VEXSE-792359 format. One record per residue (C-alpha): x, z negated, y negated; residue in three letters. Coordinates in nm, 3 decimals. Example, Ala and Ser with C-alpha at 12.3 -4.5 7.8 and 13.67 -1.06 7.14 Angstrom:
<sites>
{{1.230; -0.780; 0.450}; Ala}
{{1.367; -0.714; 0.106}; Ser}
</sites>
This chain:
<sites>
{{6.785; -3.291; -8.811}; Unk}
{{6.700; -3.558; -9.063}; Unk}
{{6.947; -3.843; -9.061}; Unk}
{{6.786; -4.172; -8.960}; Unk}
{{6.810; -4.458; -9.205}; Unk}
{{6.879; -4.802; -9.063}; Unk}
{{6.673; -5.105; -9.159}; Unk}
{{6.978; -5.264; -9.319}; Unk}
{{7.037; -4.963; -9.541}; Unk}
{{6.669; -4.957; -9.641}; Unk}
{{6.695; -5.324; -9.735}; Unk}
{{7.008; -5.264; -9.943}; Unk}
{{6.848; -4.969; -10.127}; Unk}
{{6.533; -5.173; -10.185}; Unk}
{{6.729; -5.463; -10.334}; Unk}
{{6.932; -5.226; -10.554}; Unk}
{{6.615; -5.048; -10.670}; Unk}
{{6.434; -5.371; -10.756}; Unk}
{{6.745; -5.505; -10.932}; Unk}
{{6.775; -5.195; -11.151}; Unk}
{{6.401; -5.206; -11.223}; Unk}
{{6.423; -5.572; -11.323}; Unk}
{{6.718; -5.507; -11.554}; Unk}
{{6.526; -5.226; -11.725}; Unk}
{{6.209; -5.435; -11.757}; Unk}
{{6.378; -5.762; -11.856}; Unk}
{{6.396; -5.691; -12.235}; Unk}
{{6.020; -5.629; -12.237}; Unk}
{{5.960; -5.946; -12.035}; Unk}
{{6.182; -6.149; -12.268}; Unk}
{{6.001; -6.011; -12.573}; Unk}
{{5.668; -6.107; -12.417}; Unk}
{{5.785; -6.460; -12.340}; Unk}
{{5.937; -6.505; -12.686}; Unk}
{{5.607; -6.410; -12.846}; Unk}
{{5.454; -6.728; -12.700}; Unk}
{{5.728; -6.956; -12.836}; Unk}
{{5.764; -7.133; -13.167}; Unk}
{{6.036; -7.011; -13.401}; Unk}
{{6.253; -7.309; -13.309}; Unk}
{{6.214; -7.252; -12.936}; Unk}
{{6.280; -6.879; -12.978}; Unk}
{{6.633; -6.944; -13.107}; Unk}
{{6.706; -7.250; -12.894}; Unk}
{{7.037; -7.275; -12.709}; Unk}
{{7.040; -7.252; -12.413}; Unk}
{{6.740; -7.016; -12.400}; Unk}
{{6.422; -7.149; -12.241}; Unk}
{{6.279; -6.906; -11.991}; Unk}
{{5.945; -7.043; -11.870}; Unk}
{{5.940; -7.416; -11.935}; Unk}
{{5.841; -7.445; -12.300}; Unk}
{{5.528; -7.522; -12.500}; Unk}
{{5.330; -7.198; -12.497}; Unk}
{{5.146; -7.111; -12.817}; Unk}
{{4.931; -6.829; -12.959}; Unk}
{{5.025; -6.917; -13.315}; Unk}
{{5.240; -6.606; -13.360}; Unk}
{{4.958; -6.370; -13.260}; Unk}
{{4.715; -6.545; -13.494}; Unk}
{{4.961; -6.517; -13.783}; Unk}
{{5.039; -6.152; -13.710}; Unk}
{{4.668; -6.070; -13.700}; Unk}
{{4.600; -6.254; -14.027}; Unk}
{{4.902; -6.106; -14.206}; Unk}
{{4.870; -5.741; -14.102}; Unk}
{{4.592; -5.490; -14.042}; Unk}
{{4.680; -5.423; -13.679}; Unk}
{{4.385; -5.188; -13.621}; Unk}
{{4.490; -4.961; -13.907}; Unk}
{{4.848; -4.936; -13.775}; Unk}
{{4.721; -4.859; -13.424}; Unk}
{{4.493; -4.583; -13.554}; Unk}
{{4.781; -4.434; -13.756}; Unk}
{{5.001; -4.433; -13.445}; Unk}
{{4.730; -4.268; -13.235}; Unk}
{{4.655; -3.998; -13.492}; Unk}
{{5.023; -3.925; -13.558}; Unk}
{{5.143; -3.921; -13.196}; Unk}
{{4.847; -3.735; -13.046}; Unk}
{{4.815; -3.499; -13.345}; Unk}
{{5.182; -3.402; -13.345}; Unk}
{{5.179; -3.350; -12.967}; Unk}
{{4.867; -3.130; -12.970}; Unk}
{{5.002; -2.923; -13.258}; Unk}
{{5.334; -2.892; -13.075}; Unk}
{{5.156; -2.768; -12.761}; Unk}
{{4.961; -2.508; -12.960}; Unk}
{{5.290; -2.372; -13.095}; Unk}
{{5.501; -2.420; -12.781}; Unk}
{{5.275; -2.269; -12.513}; Unk}
{{5.291; -1.911; -12.653}; Unk}
{{5.664; -1.951; -12.726}; Unk}
{{5.739; -2.077; -12.374}; Unk}
{{5.523; -1.798; -12.226}; Unk}
{{5.720; -1.534; -12.415}; Unk}
{{6.055; -1.678; -12.307}; Unk}
{{5.950; -1.724; -11.944}; Unk}
{{5.769; -1.394; -11.880}; Unk}
{{5.905; -1.158; -12.146}; Unk}
{{6.267; -1.268; -12.185}; Unk}
{{6.524; -1.079; -12.389}; Unk}
{{6.900; -1.100; -12.387}; Unk}
{{6.875; -1.356; -12.670}; Unk}
{{6.627; -1.588; -12.496}; Unk}
{{6.888; -1.829; -12.361}; Unk}
{{7.067; -1.834; -12.695}; Unk}
{{6.742; -1.924; -12.871}; Unk}
{{6.672; -2.199; -12.620}; Unk}
{{7.020; -2.344; -12.668}; Unk}
{{6.985; -2.321; -13.046}; Unk}
{{6.653; -2.506; -13.031}; Unk}
{{6.809; -2.776; -12.816}; Unk}
{{7.111; -2.803; -13.048}; Unk}
{{6.882; -2.902; -13.337}; Unk}
{{6.815; -3.229; -13.151}; Unk}
{{7.187; -3.311; -13.173}; Unk}
{{7.189; -3.315; -13.553}; Unk}
{{7.160; -3.666; -13.703}; Unk}
{{6.821; -3.716; -13.864}; Unk}
{{6.980; -3.872; -14.172}; Unk}
{{7.146; -3.535; -14.241}; Unk}
{{6.814; -3.381; -14.346}; Unk}
{{6.644; -3.692; -14.482}; Unk}
{{6.709; -3.625; -14.852}; Unk}
{{6.590; -3.259; -14.864}; Unk}
{{6.290; -3.337; -14.644}; Unk}
{{6.202; -3.640; -14.857}; Unk}
{{6.215; -3.428; -15.173}; Unk}
{{5.996; -3.159; -15.015}; Unk}
{{5.742; -3.420; -14.906}; Unk}
{{5.746; -3.575; -15.254}; Unk}
{{5.684; -3.242; -15.427}; Unk}
{{5.407; -3.144; -15.183}; Unk}
{{5.236; -3.483; -15.194}; Unk}
{{5.296; -3.555; -14.825}; Unk}
{{5.472; -3.890; -14.861}; Unk}
{{5.288; -4.175; -14.691}; Unk}
{{5.036; -3.939; -14.532}; Unk}
{{4.932; -3.882; -14.173}; Unk}
{{4.953; -3.505; -14.224}; Unk}
{{5.316; -3.531; -14.333}; Unk}
{{5.417; -3.739; -14.033}; Unk}
{{5.229; -3.510; -13.793}; Unk}
{{5.420; -3.214; -13.937}; Unk}
{{5.764; -3.374; -13.922}; Unk}
{{5.717; -3.518; -13.570}; Unk}
{{5.592; -3.180; -13.450}; Unk}
{{5.911; -3.015; -13.580}; Unk}
{{6.129; -3.287; -13.427}; Unk}
{{5.974; -3.273; -13.079}; Unk}
{{5.898; -2.899; -13.065}; Unk}
{{6.233; -2.808; -12.895}; Unk}
{{6.165; -3.059; -12.616}; Unk}
{{5.809; -2.932; -12.568}; Unk}
{{5.925; -2.568; -12.552}; Unk}
{{6.206; -2.649; -12.308}; Unk}
{{5.979; -2.844; -12.072}; Unk}
{{5.703; -2.584; -12.076}; Unk}
{{5.955; -2.304; -12.029}; Unk}
{{6.084; -2.480; -11.716}; Unk}
{{5.733; -2.522; -11.576}; Unk}
{{5.627; -2.165; -11.658}; Unk}
{{5.933; -2.024; -11.484}; Unk}
{{5.800; -2.168; -11.157}; Unk}
{{5.474; -1.971; -11.184}; Unk}
{{5.488; -1.631; -11.005}; Unk}
{{5.476; -1.347; -11.255}; Unk}
{{5.271; -1.141; -11.012}; Unk}
{{4.968; -1.361; -11.083}; Unk}
{{4.982; -1.275; -11.452}; Unk}
{{5.033; -0.909; -11.373}; Unk}
{{4.720; -0.915; -11.156}; Unk}
{{4.527; -1.067; -11.447}; Unk}
{{4.647; -0.786; -11.674}; Unk}
{{4.541; -0.526; -11.418}; Unk}
{{4.195; -0.684; -11.420}; Unk}
{{4.179; -0.625; -11.794}; Unk}
{{4.272; -0.970; -11.925}; Unk}
{{4.403; -0.974; -12.282}; Unk}
{{4.714; -1.166; -12.375}; Unk}
{{4.512; -1.456; -12.515}; Unk}
{{4.289; -1.475; -12.205}; Unk}
{{4.596; -1.452; -11.983}; Unk}
{{4.749; -1.758; -12.151}; Unk}
{{4.428; -1.961; -12.177}; Unk}
{{4.249; -1.881; -11.849}; Unk}
{{4.535; -1.799; -11.610}; Unk}
{{4.863; -1.954; -11.720}; Unk}
{{4.741; -2.282; -11.870}; Unk}
{{4.526; -2.397; -11.572}; Unk}
{{4.814; -2.331; -11.332}; Unk}
{{5.054; -2.532; -11.547}; Unk}
{{4.824; -2.831; -11.608}; Unk}
{{5.059; -3.082; -11.435}; Unk}
{{5.353; -2.965; -11.645}; Unk}
{{5.151; -2.955; -11.966}; Unk}
{{5.010; -3.302; -11.899}; Unk}
{{5.351; -3.458; -11.835}; Unk}
{{5.492; -3.282; -12.143}; Unk}
{{5.204; -3.418; -12.349}; Unk}
{{5.251; -3.774; -12.219}; Unk}
{{5.627; -3.776; -12.278}; Unk}
{{5.594; -3.644; -12.631}; Unk}
{{5.319; -3.890; -12.717}; Unk}
{{5.561; -4.165; -12.612}; Unk}
{{5.842; -4.013; -12.820}; Unk}
{{5.619; -3.983; -13.126}; Unk}
{{5.478; -4.333; -13.074}; Unk}
{{5.828; -4.482; -13.068}; Unk}
{{5.969; -4.278; -13.358}; Unk}
{{6.099; -4.522; -13.619}; Unk}
{{6.342; -4.340; -13.849}; Unk}
{{6.098; -4.096; -14.005}; Unk}
{{5.802; -4.332; -14.009}; Unk}
{{6.002; -4.595; -14.195}; Unk}
{{6.142; -4.350; -14.450}; Unk}
{{5.837; -4.133; -14.516}; Unk}
{{5.561; -4.395; -14.521}; Unk}
{{5.485; -4.711; -14.713}; Unk}
{{5.136; -4.844; -14.642}; Unk}
{{4.861; -4.586; -14.600}; Unk}
{{5.005; -4.395; -14.302}; Unk}
{{5.236; -4.666; -14.166}; Unk}
{{5.223; -4.670; -13.782}; Unk}
{{5.317; -4.953; -13.547}; Unk}
{{5.691; -4.899; -13.592}; Unk}
{{5.651; -4.990; -13.960}; Unk}
{{5.426; -5.277; -13.853}; Unk}
{{5.714; -5.421; -13.645}; Unk}
{{5.971; -5.365; -13.919}; Unk}
{{5.759; -5.564; -14.166}; Unk}
{{5.861; -5.882; -13.982}; Unk}
{{6.224; -5.836; -14.080}; Unk}
{{6.275; -6.001; -14.418}; Unk}
{{6.570; -6.086; -14.648}; Unk}
{{6.536; -6.447; -14.533}; Unk}
{{6.617; -6.340; -14.176}; Unk}
{{6.443; -6.241; -13.857}; Unk}
{{6.146; -6.443; -13.738}; Unk}
{{6.203; -6.380; -13.370}; Unk}
{{5.879; -6.526; -13.236}; Unk}
{{5.656; -6.337; -13.482}; Unk}
{{5.868; -6.024; -13.442}; Unk}
{{5.824; -6.047; -13.064}; Unk}
{{5.449; -6.091; -13.100}; Unk}
{{5.430; -5.785; -13.326}; Unk}
{{5.648; -5.587; -13.085}; Unk}
{{5.432; -5.685; -12.788}; Unk}
{{5.116; -5.577; -12.972}; Unk}
{{5.286; -5.248; -13.068}; Unk}
{{5.409; -5.149; -12.723}; Unk}
{{5.103; -5.270; -12.529}; Unk}
{{4.890; -4.955; -12.581}; Unk}
{{5.166; -4.714; -12.478}; Unk}
{{5.263; -4.930; -12.178}; Unk}
{{4.902; -4.933; -12.058}; Unk}
{{4.877; -4.556; -12.101}; Unk}
{{5.203; -4.503; -11.913}; Unk}
{{5.093; -4.732; -11.631}; Unk}
{{4.765; -4.551; -11.568}; Unk}
{{4.917; -4.204; -11.605}; Unk}
{{5.235; -4.257; -11.404}; Unk}
{{5.116; -4.048; -11.108}; Unk}
{{5.035; -3.755; -11.335}; Unk}
{{5.368; -3.802; -11.511}; Unk}
{{5.568; -3.799; -11.188}; Unk}
{{5.370; -3.502; -11.059}; Unk}
{{5.447; -3.308; -11.374}; Unk}
{{5.816; -3.401; -11.381}; Unk}
{{5.857; -3.284; -11.019}; Unk}
{{5.647; -2.970; -11.076}; Unk}
{{5.824; -2.684; -10.901}; Unk}
{{6.102; -2.906; -10.766}; Unk}
{{5.994; -2.865; -10.400}; Unk}
{{5.940; -2.516; -10.269}; Unk}
</sites>
């Protein structure tokens, strides 16, 4: 029998849940509020939460100083492009590991995951030299390639987990009906794993959108995404907190809106196969 939950316990869990949610959201809220302050108010002590002179000056200056539209387009192309390329490579790999495993499959999966544990700075110099010699520095193509390599282990792991929940008998039936390997993956496996593929795509778009280390080191102006756009407001004279907050708000707004409207699909994908 299911254990009944008292009203008092529900209230306690609700308060705890809202408190944790507020703590997680507070840095974003504070950044948003700071973007409407003057530089003097932004560093005032004690901090002013709501009662200050609100201004749009920082947004006007950010717009006039930087080409926001260009940075947004670079971020969209780089994040979506690297995710789509990663899916093209990861879906066949995850299919092979899920439905045709060998005794080395788990070792390969662990090796792929272990590459995420290596500090990025450890391969910066050789990768920078390769990009320089191949003419990929400060290019969208170069960033798409490097972000695909970085996030590929995560994409393969997530898809492998989702594919393992799909009954192998369905694929066997497709083979008996004469489906080729390509048709089996495209017309049978992929439609059944749409929730998992969608959540994988959304998570990796977010990871690529927020990537700062590689975008700051491999770009200068032409392919600079929003992470470089934010970093441009850090100068040798110091940090201009109000303008930096305005730039940060403009940079995270698109991905926050996307996450808000796709949260049901994201949750559905993350819980795919969890309840039998």
